[in-house]
N, C-alpha and C positions, 0 to 999 in steps of 0.2 A: 378088886380091880386095881391094877397097878399102872400108873402113868409112866411110860418110858420115853416120852418125847424129850428131845434134847433142848436145852436152853438156847436162846438166840443171842449170840454175841454181837455187839455193835461197838466198833472202835471209833474214837475220834481220830481225825487225820489232820495233817499240817501242823502238828504241835512243835514247839521249840522251848528250850530252857536255856537260861543264861547262867554261866558259871560266875560266881561272885568271889572266888578265891581258890586257895588250894584245898579247902574243905569240900567234901563231896556234897552234891545236891541230891536230896532224897525225894522221890515221887512215889505215890501209891497207885495201886491198880485202879482205884476209882477215879484217878486223875485222867486216865485214858478211856474211861467208859463213856460211850455215847448212848446211854439208856438201854443197856442189855436187859433182857427179860426172859421169862419162861412163858410159853404160850398158854399154859394152864394156871399161871399165877403162883407156881411154887417158889419158895424163897431161894435165892441164889447167893453165891459168894464169888468174889473176883480175885484172881491171882495172876502171877506172871509165869506159872508153870502148872503142869498137871497136879503138882503138890500144892494144895490150896493154902498151905501155910505161908508160901512165898508171895506176900502181898505188897512188898515194897521193893524198890530198885534204886541204886545210887549211880550217879554220874560224876566223874571227876576229870582231872586234866588229861587223863589217858583217852577220854572220849571227846576232847575239845575239837570243835569244828568238824564233827562227824555226823552223818545221818545214820542213826542207830535204829535197827529194826527190833521190835518187841512183839511178843505174843500175849494177848489178853485172854486168859482162860476163864470161862464161866461154868460154874458147877451147880447143879441142882442139889441142894442140901438134903432133899428128901430121898432121892434115888441114887445120887452120886454120879449121874450121867453128866458128861462134860462136852464142851465144844469150845473153839477159840477163833479169834480173828487176829489179823496181823496189821500193825500200824508202824509208823516211823516217827522219830522225834529228832529234830536238829539241835544238837548241843553246841552252843556258841560260846565264844570267849571274846566278846566284842570289846571289853575293856582291858584285854590282854592280861587278865588276872593270873593266867598260867604262864606268862612270860613270853608270849609270841603274838605278833600281828599277822595272822595267816588266814584271814578271811577276806573274800572279795565279793563284788557284786556281778551278777549276770543280768543284763538288761537289753532291751531292744525296742524296735518299733515295727508295726505292720501297716503297710500302706499300699495303695494301688499304683499302677504305672503312672498315673497322673498325680501322684504324691498326695492323694487324699487318704487321711488316716482311717483305719478300719477298727471299729470298736466291736466288742463281743466275741473276740477270737479266744478260744481256749488254748492256752499255751502250757504244755506239760514239760517238766524238766526231769530227765533221767527216767524215761519210760512211765511217767505218771506218778512218781514218788511225791513230787510237788507240782502244783498246778495253779493257774490263775487266769483271769480274763483281762483282755486289754480294755483300757478305759476309752473315753471318747476322743482321746488324742492318739489312740492306736498304740499306746505304750504298755510295756510290762516290765517287771523287775523282780528278780530273785536276789534278795539281800543276804549277806553274811554266809556265803557258800565257802566250804573248806577249800583252801588253795591246794593245787596239785591233783585234784580229782578229775575224773573224766565224766563228761555229761553229754546228754543229747537233748536238744531243744526241739520239740515237736508241736507245731500249731495245728489247730483244727477249727473249722467253721462250716456249719451246714444249716439248711433250712432257708426259708424265704426265697425259694428258687426263682420266682418271677421278678425279683428285684433287679431292675435294669434291663430286663428282657422285653423286647417288643418285635413287631413285624419288621421294623427297620433293621434289626439284627439279622432276620431271615434274608432280607434283600441283600445285605452286605456280604453274608456268607455265600449266598447263591452267586453273586457276581464274582467272588473269589474262585468258586468252583469252576465257573464257566470261563475263567481267564479274562474277564472284562475289567476287573479292578481288584488287584491283590490286596489282601490285608497287609498293612505296612509295619507290623511289629510282631515279634514272636509271642508276646503276651496275648495279643488279639487272636493269633492262630491257636494258642492253647485254649482260649475261651470258646473258640468255634468247635473244638473237638468235644462235643457234649456227650458222645457215646464212649469216650475214653479209650479209643483204639489207636491213637497216634496218627490218625489220618483225618483229613477234612473231606467228607463226601456227602452225597445226598442222604445217607443214613443219619447224619447229624441234623440235616434240615428236617427230616421226618420226626426225630425225637424232640427237637425244639418246637416244632409246630404243635405236637401233641401237648407239650407243656403250656403253650400259649392258649390253646383251645380248651384247656382244663381237663383233657383226657388223662394227663399225668398231674399228680400233685407235686411230684418231685422227679428229678432225673433219675432213671433207674440204674445207671451205670457209673455215676459220678456224684461226689459231694457237690454242693452248690458253689463252693469255693475251693480253689487250689492255692496254697500258701507256699510260695517258692523262695528258696534260699536266695537272698539278694546278691550274694557273691557269685552265683552261677552266671556264666557268660553264655547267653542264648543268642541264636542267630536265626534269620529267616529260613536258611537252608536246613537247619536242624533245631527247631524250637522244643523238641521233646526231651532233650538231654538236660533234665533239671531234677533237683531233689527237693523234698518237702520237709526237710529237717536240717539241723546244724549240729555237728558233733564237735565238742571241745575235748581234745585228747589229754591236755594238761593245763588245767586252769591256773594261770600264773599272773595274769594282768587284772588289775582292778577295773571295774566299770566296763567289762567286755560288752561290746555292742553286737548283738546278734539280730539282724534285721531280716524281714521277709516281705516279699511283694505279693499282694493278694490279687488273684484273678477270679472274677465272678463269671462262672460258666454261662455261656450263651450271650454275654454282654460284650459285643465287639465294638460298640460305639462309645463305651465309657460313660454310660448314663446311670450306673449303679449309685445308690445312696448308701454310703459306707459308714456313716455315723449320724448321731442325733442332730448335729449341727447342719449337715447337708440335707437332712430330711425336712428341716424347718426353713431352709433358705430358698 
């Protein structure tokens, strides 16, 4: 009986290394390993290529302030079957050991229209190569990013769909639809569009009512939050012209501020509890 199962590669993510001078920094395959294993317990070896001899890699000034992609190969030493995972490592030159100060910070805040900070927002940089969560002050920061690069900042937040949603929101949305009292901000109009079709209609009332009654555990056509580029100029006549990311085409300024305004779907009266402080106050 021959076991032909592949080993399971597990990479560590979000790694970084600091250059200390002109001499290269050497890392080993095991430094990137996140507990790779074989499902039947066979012994494994780690390497940076299908050739299992290549078990170390060097970074020098040519890699300074770059996000380097590596492949971690895992080999079953009994059968020779291999598989790999992909990870990245940020090579920094914070002390300008390579002779240049070319790293900057990308940071920002996520807050509601009422300027209430939103915690627990997953913010991804460059399509998920790097990611972090906002703290209870709604802040995030990616430090030591290579200057001159192009990046996309994408926030996400979902879950806790009933937070801030009540029958009062139903009433306010209904009054808007009937023309009795219009919603007075584009962000409230976005919040009312719970079925995500860029219109506010009775269909939104039906979806929101099902959520309140417990028929839905979550909104079927929308995440519970929309995180909108704070630089977008929204209007009551066209609140749907917004983006949920920010693109930096050429990172040249330190401490770049990339802010987002969070909209809790279904909450048109601004009663959402956006952070731990507001939940206890």
